Every structure is written in structure tokens, then in C-alpha cells.
C-alpha positions in Angstrom: 125.3 77.3 105.5 122.1 78.7 103.9 119.5 80.0 106.4 116.1 78.3 105.9 113.3 79.5 108.2 109.7 78.3 108.2 106.8 80.6 109.2 104.2 79.7 111.8 101.5 82.0 113.2 101.0 81.7 117.0 98.1 84.0 117.9 96.6 87.5 117.4 96.1 90.2 120.0 94.9 93.8 119.5 96.8 96.5 117.5 100.4 96.8 118.7 102.9 99.7 119.0 106.6 99.6 118.3 108.7 97.6 120.8 105.8 96.0 122.8 106.7 92.3 122.5 109.5 90.4 124.4 110.6 86.8 125.1 111.1 86.0 128.7 114.5 84.4 129.5 114.7 80.6 129.1 115.1 78.3 132.1 117.9 76.4 130.3 119.8 76.6 127.0 117.5 76.4 124.0 114.4 75.6 126.1 111.1 77.1 125.0 110.4 80.6 126.1 107.3 82.5 127.1 106.2 85.5 124.9 104.8 88.6 126.6 103.0 91.3 124.5 101.0 94.5 125.1 98.4 96.0 122.8 96.3 99.1 122.2 93.5 97.6 124.2 95.8 97.9 127.3 96.0 94.1 127.7 99.3 92.5 128.6 99.3 88.8 127.6 101.9 86.2 128.4 101.7 82.8 126.6 103.8 79.7 125.9 103.4 76.9 123.4 102.2 73.5 124.5 101.6 70.7 122.0 101.5 73.2 119.2 98.9 75.4 120.9 99.3 78.8 122.5 98.5 78.6 126.2 98.1 81.8 128.2 100.2 82.1 131.4 98.4 85.4 132.3 96.3 88.1 130.7 95.5 91.5 132.3 92.2 93.4 132.0 91.9 96.1 129.3 93.2 99.6 130.1 95.1 102.5 128.5 97.0 101.9 125.2 100.4 100.3 125.8 103.1 102.3 124.1 106.2 100.3 125.2 107.0 97.0 127.0 110.5 96.3 128.4 112.0 93.6 130.6 114.0 94.4 133.7 115.3 93.1 137.0 118.3 93.3 139.3 121.5 93.8 137.3 123.4 90.7 136.4 120.4 88.4 137.0 117.8 87.1 134.5 115.7 90.1 133.3 112.2 88.6 133.8 110.2 91.4 135.3 107.8 93.0 132.9 107.4 96.8 132.7 104.8 98.5 130.5 104.2 102.2 129.7 100.6 103.3 129.3 99.6 106.9 129.2 101.9 108.6 131.9 102.0 105.5 134.1 104.5 102.7 134.4 103.3 99.3 135.7 105.4 96.3 136.6 104.4 92.6 136.5 106.2 89.4 137.6 106.5 86.6 135.0 103.4 85.0 136.6 101.3 88.1 136.1 101.3 89.6 139.6 101.5 93.4 139.6 104.2 94.7 141.8 104.5 98.3 140.6 102.2 101.1 139.7 104.1 104.4 139.2 102.4 107.5 138.0 105.1 109.8 136.6 105.0 113.6 136.6 105.0 113.7 132.7 102.2 115.8 131.3 102.3 113.9 127.9 101.9 110.2 127.3 105.1 108.1 127.4 106.4 107.3 124.0 109.7 105.4 124.8 111.2 103.6 127.8 114.4 101.9 128.9 114.8 99.9 132.1 118.2 99.2 133.7 118.2 97.8 137.3 116.6 100.5 139.5 117.0 103.1 136.8 114.1 104.1 134.6 114.6 106.2 131.4 111.4 107.7 129.9 110.6 110.1 127.2 107.4 111.7 126.0 107.3 113.6 122.7 109.8 116.3 123.8 110.5 115.6 127.4 113.1 113.1 128.8 113.1 112.0 132.5 115.5 109.7 134.4 114.1 108.1 137.6 116.0 106.0 140.1 113.8 103.9 142.5 110.9 105.9 141.2 112.5 109.2 142.3 113.2 112.0 139.8 116.9 112.3 139.0 117.4 114.2 135.7 115.3 116.0 133.1 115.9 117.3 129.6 113.7 119.2 127.1 114.5 118.3 123.5 114.4 120.7 120.6 112.7 118.1 118.4 110.6 115.0 118.9 112.2 112.0 120.8 111.5 108.7 119.0 113.4 106.3 121.2 115.6 106.2 124.4 118.2 103.8 125.6 121.2 103.7 128.0 124.6 102.2 127.7 125.0 99.2 130.1 125.6 100.6 133.6 127.0 97.3 134.8 129.8 97.5 132.2 130.7 101.2 132.3 131.5 103.5 135.1 128.9 106.1 134.1 125.2 106.4 133.2 125.0 107.4 129.6 121.4 107.8 128.2 121.0 108.3 124.4 118.0 110.0 122.8 117.0 109.3 119.1 115.5 112.6 117.9 113.5 113.4 114.8 116.0 116.0 113.5 118.5 113.3 112.5 120.5 113.5 115.7 121.4 111.1 118.6 121.7 113.2 121.8 124.1 111.7 124.3 123.3 112.9 127.8 125.2 113.3 131.0 122.8 114.0 133.8 120.4 116.7 132.5 122.8 118.1 129.9 123.8 117.1 126.4 127.4 115.8 126.3 127.4 115.8 122.5 125.3 115.2 119.5 125.8 112.5 116.8 124.4 113.2 113.4 122.9 110.2 111.6 121.8 109.8 107.9 118.0 109.9 108.6 115.5 110.5 111.4 116.4 107.7 113.9 113.3 105.6 115.0 114.9 102.8 117.0 118.0 102.3 119.3 119.5 99.1 120.6 122.7 97.9 122.2 124.9 96.0 119.8 124.8 92.3 120.7 122.4 93.2 123.4 125.2 94.4 125.7 126.9 97.2 123.8 129.5 95.0 122.1 133.1 94.5 123.1 133.5 98.0 124.5 130.0 98.3 126.0 129.7 101.5 124.0 128.4 100.2 120.6 124.9 101.4 119.7 122.7 100.3 116.8 120.3 102.8 115.2 117.6 102.4 112.5 116.1 105.3 110.6 112.6 106.0 109.2 114.0 106.0 105.7 115.4 102.5 106.1 119.1 103.0 107.0 120.9 101.1 109.6 124.2 101.9 111.4 126.5 101.3 114.3 128.1 104.1 116.3 130.5 103.9 119.3 129.4 106.3 122.0 132.7 107.1 123.8 133.3 109.8 126.4 135.0 112.2 124.1 133.5 111.8 120.6 131.4 109.3 118.6 133.0 106.8 116.2 130.9 105.7 113.2 131.7 102.0 112.6 129.5 101.1 109.7 126.3 102.0 107.9 123.9 100.1 105.6 122.3 102.3 103.0 118.8 101.5 101.9 119.7 100.6 98.3 116.6 98.4 97.7 114.2 101.2 98.9 112.7 99.1 101.7 110.6 100.5 104.5 111.6 102.3 107.7 113.2 100.4 110.6 110.9 99.9 113.6 112.8 97.2 115.6 116.2 95.4 115.9 117.6 92.6 118.0 120.8 90.6 118.3 120.6 86.8 118.2 122.6 83.9 116.8 120.0 82.5 114.5 122.6 81.1 112.0 124.3 79.1 114.8 127.9 80.0 114.1 128.6 81.4 117.6 128.3 85.1 116.5 125.2 87.0 117.2 123.3 88.1 114.0 121.4 91.3 113.5 117.6 90.9 113.2 115.7 93.8 111.6 112.0 94.5 111.3 110.7 97.2 108.9 107.4 99.1 108.4 106.8 97.5 105.0 106.7 94.0 106.6 110.3 93.1 105.7 112.2 90.9 108.2 116.0 90.7 107.6 118.9 88.8 109.1 122.4 90.3 108.8 125.5 88.1 109.6 128.9 89.6 110.4 132.1 88.7 108.6 135.6 88.6 110.0 135.9 92.4 109.6 132.7 92.8 111.6 130.8 94.2 108.6 127.2 93.1 108.2 126.0 91.2 105.2 122.3 90.3 104.4 121.8 86.6 105.0 118.0 86.2 104.9 114.9 88.3 104.2 111.2 87.6 104.1 108.2 89.8 103.6 105.1 89.9 105.8 101.9 91.6 104.8 102.0 94.3 107.5 104.6 96.3 109.4 106.8 94.5 112.0 106.5 96.3 115.3 108.7 94.1 117.4 111.4 91.4 116.7 113.1 89.0 119.1 115.4 85.9 118.6 114.8 82.9 120.8 113.0 79.5 121.1 109.2 79.5 121.4 107.6 76.7 119.3 109.8 73.6 120.2 112.8 72.9 122.4 116.1 73.0 120.5 114.9 75.0 117.5 115.9 78.6 117.4 113.5 81.1 115.7 112.8 84.7 115.0 109.6 85.9 116.7 107.9 89.0 115.4 104.7 91.0 116.2 102.9 92.9 113.5 100.8 96.1 113.6 97.5 94.2 113.6 98.7 92.1 116.6 99.8 88.8 115.0 102.6 87.0 116.8 104.5 85.0 114.2 107.6 82.8 114.4 110.2 82.0 111.7 111.7 78.8 113.0 114.6 76.6 112.1 112.4 73.5 112.7 111.8 71.7 109.4 108.2 71.6 108.2 108.5 68.1 106.6 110.3 65.1 107.9 112.5 63.4 105.3 111.2 59.9 104.3 113.3 57.1 102.8 112.9 55.8 99.3 109.7 54.0 98.7 108.3 55.1 102.1 105.1 57.1 102.4 105.3 60.3 104.4 102.9 60.0 107.3 101.4 62.9 109.2 102.0 62.3 112.9 99.2 62.2 115.4 100.0 65.6 116.8 99.6 67.3 113.4 96.4 65.4 112.7 94.9 66.5 116.0 96.0 70.1 115.2 94.3 70.1 111.8 91.1 68.6 113.2 91.1 71.2 115.9 91.6 74.1 113.5 88.8 72.7 111.2 86.4 72.5 114.2 87.3 76.0 115.3 86.8 77.4 111.7 83.4 75.8 111.4 82.4 77.2 114.8 83.5 80.7 113.8 81.7 80.5 110.5 78.5 79.4 112.3 78.8 82.2 114.8 79.4 84.8 112.1 76.3 83.6 110.2 74.2 83.8 113.4 75.4 87.3 114.2 74.8 88.5 110.6 71.2 87.2 110.7 70.7 88.8 114.1 72.0 92.2 112.8 69.8 92.0 109.7 66.7 91.4 111.9 67.6 94.2 114.4 68.3 96.6 111.5 64.7 96.2 110.3 63.3 97.0 113.7 61.9 100.5 114.4 64.1 100.8 117.5 67.3 99.7 115.7 70.5 101.5 116.5 73.6 101.0 114.4 77.0 101.8 116.0 79.9 103.0 113.8 82.7 100.4 114.2 86.0 101.9 115.2 89.2 100.9 113.5 92.8 102.0 113.9 94.9 103.5 111.0 98.6 103.7 111.1 99.8 106.4 108.7 103.2 107.9 107.7 103.7 110.9 105.4 107.5 111.4 104.7 109.7 113.2 102.1 112.1 110.9 100.3 115.4 112.6 99.6 116.4 110.2 96.7 113.6 111.2 94.3 112.1 114.4 96.0 108.7 112.7 96.4 106.4 112.2 99.4 105.5 108.7 100.5 102.1 108.2 102.1 101.7 104.8 103.9 98.3 103.8 105.2 98.0 100.6 107.3 94.7 99.4 108.8 94.1 96.7 111.3 91.6 95.0 108.9 91.4 94.7 105.1 91.1 97.9 103.2 88.2 98.2 100.7 89.2 101.5 99.1 91.1 104.8 99.7 90.0 108.1 98.1 92.7 110.7 97.7 91.6 114.4 97.4 93.9 117.4 97.1 93.3 121.1 96.9 96.8 121.7 95.6 98.4 120.5 92.3 100.3 117.2 92.9 101.4 114.2 90.8 100.6 110.6 91.8 103.6 108.4 91.0 103.6 104.6 90.4 104.7 102.4 93.3 105.9 98.9 92.3 104.7 97.3 95.5 101.2 98.7 95.0 98.7 96.2 93.6 95.6 98.5 94.0 93.6 99.6 91.0 93.5 103.4 90.7 90.9 105.5 88.9 90.8 109.3 88.5 87.8 111.5 88.6 87.6 114.8 86.7 88.0 117.9 88.9 86.9 121.5 88.7 89.8 123.3 90.2 88.5 126.8 89.4 85.2 126.6 91.3 86.0 124.4 94.3 89.9 124.2 94.5 89.8 120.5 93.7 93.0 119.5 91.8 93.0 115.8 92.4 90.4 113.0 93.0 91.7 109.5 92.8 90.3 106.2 94.2 92.5 103.2 95.0 90.5 99.9 95.1 92.4 97.3 97.0 92.6 93.6 96.4 91.3 91.2 99.1 93.2 91.1 102.4 95.2 94.2 101.6 95.9 95.9 104.9 98.7 98.2 103.8 98.8 100.7 101.0 101.7 102.8 99.8 101.3 105.9 97.6 103.8 108.3 96.2 103.2 112.0 95.3 105.3 114.8 94.1 104.4 118.4 95.0 105.4 121.8 93.5 107.1 124.3 95.7 105.0 127.5 96.2 101.7 125.6 95.8 100.5 124.7 99.3 97.3 123.2 100.8 95.9 120.0 102.1 96.0 116.4 100.9 93.1 114.2 102.3 92.9 110.4 102.4 89.5 108.8 103.0 90.1 105.3 104.2 87.3 102.7 104.0 87.9 99.2 105.3 86.0 96.0 104.5 83.7 96.1 107.6 80.0 96.4 108.1 78.3 98.8 108.5 80.4 100.9 106.1 82.5 103.5 107.8 85.3 105.8 106.7 88.1 107.7 108.4 89.6 111.0 107.0 93.3 111.7 107.5 94.8 115.1 106.5 98.3 115.9 105.4 99.7 119.4 104.9 101.6 120.2 101.7 103.8 123.1 102.8 105.0 126.0 100.7 108.6 124.8 100.6 107.5 121.1 100.6 110.7 119.7 98.9 113.0 121.1 101.6 114.6 118.7 104.2 116.4 119.5 107.4 120.2 119.3 107.4 122.9 120.2 109.8 125.6 121.4 107.5 125.4 123.8 104.6 128.0 125.4 102.2 128.4 129.0 103.4 130.5 129.9 100.3 127.5 129.8 98.0 126.1 133.1 96.6 123.1 133.9 98.9 120.0 136.0 98.6 118.7 137.4 101.9 115.2 138.2 103.2 114.9 140.1 106.5 111.7 140.5 108.4 111.3 142.9 111.4 108.1 143.8 113.3 106.2 143.5 116.5 106.0 139.7 116.6 106.9 137.2 119.3 109.4 134.3 119.0 106.5 131.8 119.1 104.7 133.6 116.3 107.7 133.7 113.9 108.3 130.0 114.7 104.7 129.1 113.8 105.2 130.8 110.4 108.4 128.8 109.8 106.6 125.6 110.9 103.8 126.5 108.4 106.3 127.0 105.5 108.8 124.2 106.0 108.7 120.4 106.7 110.6 118.8 109.5 110.3 121.8 111.8 109.3 120.9 115.4 105.8 122.0 116.3 106.9 123.7 119.6 109.3 126.6 119.6 112.8 125.4 120.6 114.3 126.5 123.9 116.3 129.8 123.9 115.8 133.2 122.4 117.2 132.6 118.9 117.2 129.5 116.6 118.9 128.6 113.3 117.7 125.9 111.0 119.4 124.7 107.8 117.5 123.1 104.9 118.3 121.5 101.6 116.1 121.3 98.6 115.9 117.5 97.8 115.2 118.2 94.1 117.7 120.9 93.2 120.2 120.7 96.1 119.8 124.5 96.8 119.9 125.4 100.4 118.2 127.7 103.0 119.4 129.1 106.2 116.7 130.3 108.6 117.6 132.4 111.7 114.9 134.1 113.8 114.2 135.6 117.2 111.6 137.9 118.7 111.0 140.8 116.3 113.4 139.6 113.6 113.7 136.8 111.0 116.6 136.4 108.5 116.3 133.9 105.7 119.2 133.2 103.3 119.1 131.0 100.2 121.1 130.5 96.9 117.7 130.2 95.1 115.8 133.4 94.5 112.5 131.4 94.1 112.8 130.1 97.7 113.2 133.7 99.0 110.2 134.8 96.8 108.0 132.0 98.2 108.9 132.8 101.7 108.3 136.5 101.2 104.8 135.9 99.8 103.7 133.3 102.4 105.2 135.1 105.5 103.7 138.4 104.6 100.3 136.7 104.0 100.5 134.9 107.3 101.4 138.2 109.1 98.5 140.0 107.4 96.1 137.3 108.6 97.2 138.0 112.2 97.2 141.8 111.6 100.9 142.1 112.3 102.8 144.8 110.5 106.0 143.6 108.9 109.0 145.5 107.6 110.4 143.4 104.7 113.8 144.0 103.1 115.8 141.8 100.8 119.3 141.7 99.2 119.4 139.9 95.8 122.7 138.4 94.6 122.8 138.3 90.8 125.5 135.5 90.8 123.0 133.2 92.6 120.8 132.9 89.4 123.7 131.6 87.3 124.6 129.3 90.2 121.1 127.9 90.4 120.9 127.3 86.6 124.2 125.4 86.9 122.6 123.2 89.6 119.6 122.5 87.3 121.8 121.9 84.2 122.8 118.2 84.8 119.2 117.2 85.7 117.7 119.0 82.7 120.4 117.6 80.3 119.8 114.1 81.6 116.0 114.3 81.2 116.3 115.8 77.7 118.7 113.0 76.7 116.5 110.4 78.3 113.4 111.7 76.3 115.4 111.6 73.0 116.6 108.0 73.7 113.1 106.9 74.4 111.8 108.5 71.2 114.5 106.5 69.2 113.7 103.1 70.7 110.7 102.2 68.4 112.6 103.2 65.2 115.7 101.3 66.3 113.6 98.2 67.0 112.0 98.3 63.5 115.5 98.5 62.0 116.6 95.6 64.1 113.7 93.5 62.9 114.2 94.6 59.3 118.0 93.9 59.2 118.0 90.9 61.6 121.0 92.2 63.6 122.3 95.4 65.1 126.0 95.2 64.0 125.6 98.0 61.5 124.5 100.5 64.2 126.9 102.8 65.9 127.7 101.8 69.6 125.5 104.6 71.0 122.4 103.2 69.2 123.3 99.6 70.1 123.5 100.7 73.7 120.0 102.3 73.6 118.6 99.1 72.2 120.3 97.0 74.9 118.9 99.3 77.7 115.5 99.9 76.1 113.5 98.3 78.8 115.4 100.1 81.6 115.2 103.5 79.7 111.4 103.1 79.2 110.9 102.1 82.8 112.8 105.1 84.0 111.0 107.5 81.7 107.7 106.1 82.9 108.7 106.7 86.5 109.4 110.3 85.8 106.1 111.8 84.6 106.2 115.5 84.1 109.8 115.6 85.2 110.9 117.7 82.3 107.9 120.0 82.7 108.7 120.4 86.3 112.3 121.5 85.5 110.9 123.9 82.9 108.5 125.3 85.6 111.4 125.9 88.0 113.5 127.7 85.4 110.4 129.8 84.5 109.7 130.7 88.2 113.4 131.6 88.6 113.2 133.9 85.6 110.0 135.6 86.8 111.2 135.9 90.4 114.6 137.4 89.4 112.8 140.3 87.8 110.0 140.5 90.3 112.5 141.7 92.9 113.6 144.4 90.4 109.9 145.5 90.0 109.7 144.2 86.4 107.0 141.9 85.0 108.5 139.6 82.4 105.6 137.1 82.0 105.3 138.2 78.3 108.8 136.9 77.7 108.1 133.4 79.0 107.1 131.9 75.6 110.6 133.0 74.3 112.2 131.3 77.3 110.3 128.0 76.6 111.6 128.1 73.0 115.2 128.4 74.3 114.5 125.4 76.6 113.2 123.3 73.8 116.5 123.7 71.9 118.4 123.7 75.2 121.9 125.1 75.5 123.2 126.1 78.9 125.2 129.2 77.6 122.2 130.4 75.6 119.9 130.1 78.6 122.3 132.0 80.9 122.7 134.7 78.2 118.9 135.0 78.0 118.6 135.5 81.8 121.4 138.2 81.6 119.9 140.0 78.6 116.3 140.1 79.6 
């Protein structure tokens, strides 16, 4: 059967965080359920639907921002007690709104994630995890990287308590007490965890995870080692996953997987006989989906998917048909309930318009007074700046709780702005004077009406580092603007990985001196993305990185007084040497720098660049031929006389032009990397070869791999 869902908006609260909306258990099968939601104003609201209207059951007073909301209760009974995390405090409410718990934890940071299981409470701040039982401290763990989510395998089904942490370094950490039992590597930074089918599946050990780059997977957390069951790659380049739930929305007796993404996409996956997920339904909302639940809210007997969005909308996608079928010759009549609802909405709209008009006049009069005071309106911006492995570009997502008027992008470092298909904003560029004021980019995005989310793509150049700034101006009066800053790091195209090829020819940079572990960690954090801000526990640490553009790798090992960096790309070592010595000089720390250069690594790097360079040159040649081939086609009337290669170019013309358009300055970028490699190779030998660069560019224009390698060897 096809899944047809109809959207209905219930109400709007304040801005919401991830996983802050739940449906209370139903009193009977397919009976309407109450919705409970917490927002950034600190308000917890519980409401139900009556005669098509949202009616509040209870609503708390404002307080600290609510970061998480979970349901709990005695094990094996309906989970209808409401727990919220705000700041470092946990509060508990009954389904009627009576507060029965106020627990101030000993966490020094605000709580970011929470899981409730019977009398057990699992909490995590940015780096700290705590397990409480009956509000008494049981276990503690300090993570090496940020914790995004926490859950626990069902204690009622398994003989052990097994908490799992989703950490930013692409790892799920499975705990036993205060120790890590083992780590599970996942294909992206995990942002959300959930028990499969809501109870851990058949074994009770099945755990769903969603990543910030949009991948979804199922892993079995057994006592000895993890078993990866399936994984859904993000082939359609959709947003990161913020929430998942299991609910039988299709009605075939098997729970489906409900997924909410940060680009507003809501998806339903059904399972086949082999328990492999298949996409059954998707629908896009205009803003990120922070929570998702399956249940019955609008009307008895009609299942639906209930979601909450960033700006606080609670929306249902229901199986209830919008229109009732009418027989032939019959007129479709709107029932009395619908007529009353329309009349009520019209009255409410007229009242709001009148109120807005009154307030506007009042503001205009007060602004002309000599004692007038104008307050700057505050607004919330949800931003995300991440490196995409697939195309080695950065994605900047800006989401505002109200409509965006314009966004000004300014950069003091050379970057390229790339086209984004989903982006409907009009962009205009301003001329920059990079020599006098270090301004390399000034671009303004003017958004269409009611745009609350803007996605931009940029590509940086390694070795060029600085700050990207976004000035966000929403459509509110009086005009106000927020500035958000993003660091473009020296090795900006490198991404954390956990496995590298140790057989590659490596160049080594060694630093020694009177510096502390915290100081050398701060230098590595300055140079490379995806490094935790705080120094990891221990006296020595090793991080592995991969260049998302060239697939070269970097191994970084450092401790107090020593840092060793190994890479198969000389340019990476050269950038590190320049930046680290500059940072040490700023802090007046004397460094002893030594390096070992492996000549074989240059040929190795050129071979890694070769397929990319060959592909781009071939693409450029094909695009140049398209116009001429189209003229021939028009002149001759058919393409039968053309060789298959040219016929293929004509058939794929639109695709080739689209791909070429998406890769601005791609060829120049590869030329720049080869030029840097050439200069860096000889820089370490103490030779300046910049005068030979024009000759190198001539060889690249008539590219031949062997000729290029020979030029590098002979120079």
C-alpha cells in the first residue's frame, strides 16, 4: 500500500532543542495522546486536541533553556512521568503537571543529553558523563571528544547496565561502569541514538544511530564485539539526522523507522523480509526537525507522525483523509466542525492584525518622543559549519526562528562560494581590497519571503587561514543583526579518521622545546578541524587525519615537550612547520624543528592527484566540444555520422555542463596544489624554485603524468 499522509499544524511554542518533544502513552489502543514539549524559554507545555483545537493540560512558568525531555517511570509500566534537563538541573513532572522532582546535579557544565530508565538516570554534558541511581552518583566518565547523545540498552531485558555515548570523533563508546568496554567506529559524527523498535529489537542489543552528515545505521551492542547490521548512505545529500523513532505508521504490524533531519526532511523507512530498510515516504518542512514521534494526536483511530521544528511548531502528518469522498452527482459539504474552525481562525487572524496595527502605531508615536527608548529585539540563530567529505567543501547552515531578510558573508581568507541547489536566495558580490584591509570576500544573500533557513557552501585553500563572518539580519523591527564567526583552519580540508595506511612513504616533522601538553594541543587545535577543544586525558595523544580532497593522510603524535607529525604530502608538513613555528613565536617559546623528507612521497602524491587532474581536464575538453557538436547536429539533422565518443558527449551534455558549473576553479585548485608541492619540495632543500613555476604550468597545460614526474625529478 502507498503511504499518504496529510499535514496539520497544531501550535507553536518557543525555539526547541533536539529531542524535547514526546507523546504520553495512550489510555487505550489508537486513542488520542497528549503531547509534551519543552522550549528555550524554559516552558514545559502539555496539550491535547479537542474538537480540532489544541487545549493545554498544563504549562509551567519560564525558566532556564530546556535541552532535553524524556519520559520515564517504574520499569514495565507506562512511561508517563516527564523529565526535563535545564542547565545542570533535572526536574520531574507528572502527566498532570505536578512537579515531583528537582535534582541539582554536580555537573559544572550544562546538561546536553539525557536518558531515563527506571530509577537510573544517564546524563552527559559536553565532555562529562554521569550515571545516577535514585539521584545518587554511581559512575563517571570523561570523554576525549564531545558527547552528542547518550542512551542505555534496556535494563529490563538484559542482565547488565550498558550505557552508550555518541561522540563527535565518529565513535560510539560502550561503557561498563566508569570504563569503556569497547568503541564502535561509525561513518560520521553520531548526533542521535535510539533503541531499535523502541526496545532494542529481538536481542535487546540493537541500537540505531544517525550522523551529522545524514547517514543512518543499526549496530548490535553485544558483550564481546559490535555487529554492524545495516547502514544507509546519504546518497541524496540530505541534511544531518537530529531525531529517530520506531512506529508502525504503515499498519502492517512491523514498526517503521521515522527520521527527522536538519534540512526539514521527514522520512519513513519500512523493513522488508530481510530486515533491510527501504524509503517509503518523505516530505520536506521549511525548517529543521528537532523531535519526531509516532502516535495518535488529532483524532481517535488515525495514526500520525508528530514532529517539532526548530522555531517551535508542533506538526502532525496524519493518515486521516482531508476530504471525504462524495458519490456521483453529490455536492461535497463542509461539516459544521470545519466551518466553525474556519470562522474561528478568521476571527483570530483579524484580531491579530488589529493588535499588530495598534502596536505599530504605538511604537511610531513613542519613537517620536524625546524620552523614547528602543530595545534591540533578541532572536535565536541555529548554525552549523561542517566539512563535507564527498566534495571537500564546507557547508554553512544558518537557521533563524523568524524570517531572514539578508545574510552578509565576509572573509579575510581566499575562499570560493559554491552553488547550492536548495538555495533560493539572490546573491550579490561586492568588490574587495584584499591588499589594504585583508578583505577577500564580501557577498550578500537576499532571502525570499518566509525563508528561515539558508544553506551556503564554501571551499577553502589549505595553508590560507583566517575567519569567515556571517552577519544575519532577520525581518524584524527595529532592524538588528547578529554576527557569527567561523575559523578557517590552516589544514582546513583534513578530517579525523581512525585508520591510516602505515605503508605509505611518509615525511616527518619533529618539534621539541619547553612547551606543555596543553600548549602543543592548542596549536594542533588551531591547525586542524575536528580536534577537541580540551586536551584529552593522558600524557600522550595520537590523532589521524585524511585530506578530503587529495586522500593524503597525517599522523599527529604529541606530548609535553615533543610533537611528531607524519604525512605523505610534503605540503602538509610545510604548512604545519610554518604555522606551528609562528604560534610558538607568538608565545615566546623556543622550538627545535627537525624534519625528514622522503623523496618517494612526491611521486606518490602526484599519483594521487593524477586521476582527479585527468578527469577535470577531460571534463573541460568535453564541455568545450558541446557547442560545436550541437551546431553539427542542427546542420546535419542527426548524429549517426559521429563517432560513439562524440555521440555520448551530446547525450550527456546537460549533465556535463551542470558538473562543470559545480566545479568552479577546480582545475586551478589542482594546479595550485601541484605548484605548492613543487615549491615545498625544494624549500626543504633550501632552494627557491619560484622562477621555474611558469615552466611547470606549461607542462600542466599539455598534461602528461610521466612528463610531470620527470620535471619534478629534474628540477
